[in-house]
N, C-alpha and C positions, 0 to 999 in steps of 0.2 A: 075611349083613344089608348089606343097600345103604347106603350114605355116609349119604341122606334118611331111611332108616328109622330109624336110629338114634335112641333114646328120651331120652338125653343130648345130641343138638344139636337137637331139636325142640322139646324142656324147657328149656335154658339159654335160647334163639334167644326162645321166647314169654315167658319168666319178666322176661326182660332189656328187651323191648320193653312191658310190661304194665307193670313200673315207669320207662320211660319214659329208660331208657337206654342211652350209646350204647354200640360196643366197646369203644370209650376208655374211657370212665368207667367204667364195669365193670370192665375191668382195672385199671383206680387204685386203684378201692377197697379189690379182692379185691389188690393188691400183688401182680400177677403179670404177667404181659409180654402186650401189646396182640394177639398174635399165636396166644397162647396159645386167646384168647378163639374168634378168625377156627377154626383149627382144629379147634377144637370143635364149632359150629357146623356146619362145612362138612362134618363129619363125619369129618375126615381123623387128627383124635387121638380114637380111639371108646375110649382106654381110658387115660385122665389119671391120675396121682397120687392117692391118698387124701385126702393133704396138700391139693395144689390144687384139690379139686373143699369139701373144707373152706372152704378163703376166698371160690369162688367161693358158696358155699352161704352163707357168714355176710355178705357184701355185698349177697345178693339177698334174705336175712332169711327163708332157708326151709332147709330139712332139705336136706341131702343126699339122702336119698330122694327127696323130692324134684328134685333132677336126672334121675334113672337109673331110676324107676321108671313103667314104661310105663302099666300102669292111671290113675297120677297126671295123666299128659299128657293123657290123654283126658279124666279130670272137670275138673283144674283150670284150665287152659290154654286148652281151649274153651269154658270159661267156666262151667263146672257147680258149682265152687266158690270161695271164698276167700282169697285171695292175702294 
């Protein structure tokens, strides 16, 4: 899978932007390193720990499945569903 094709990368960026959060602000809300958010969004880390995904999901007020599910990306991040 190419970096830009990773559902996690796409979903994280779209959800963060829809919430109006910077990468730094999301990292602070999730209590993780800013570099972690950057690497996930850039597709450099396509397999983060579940604990990390749970913290990000909680900060974004979504489920972990919402971060990793490709069909969810198509529906919600492109405007077909509610956040």
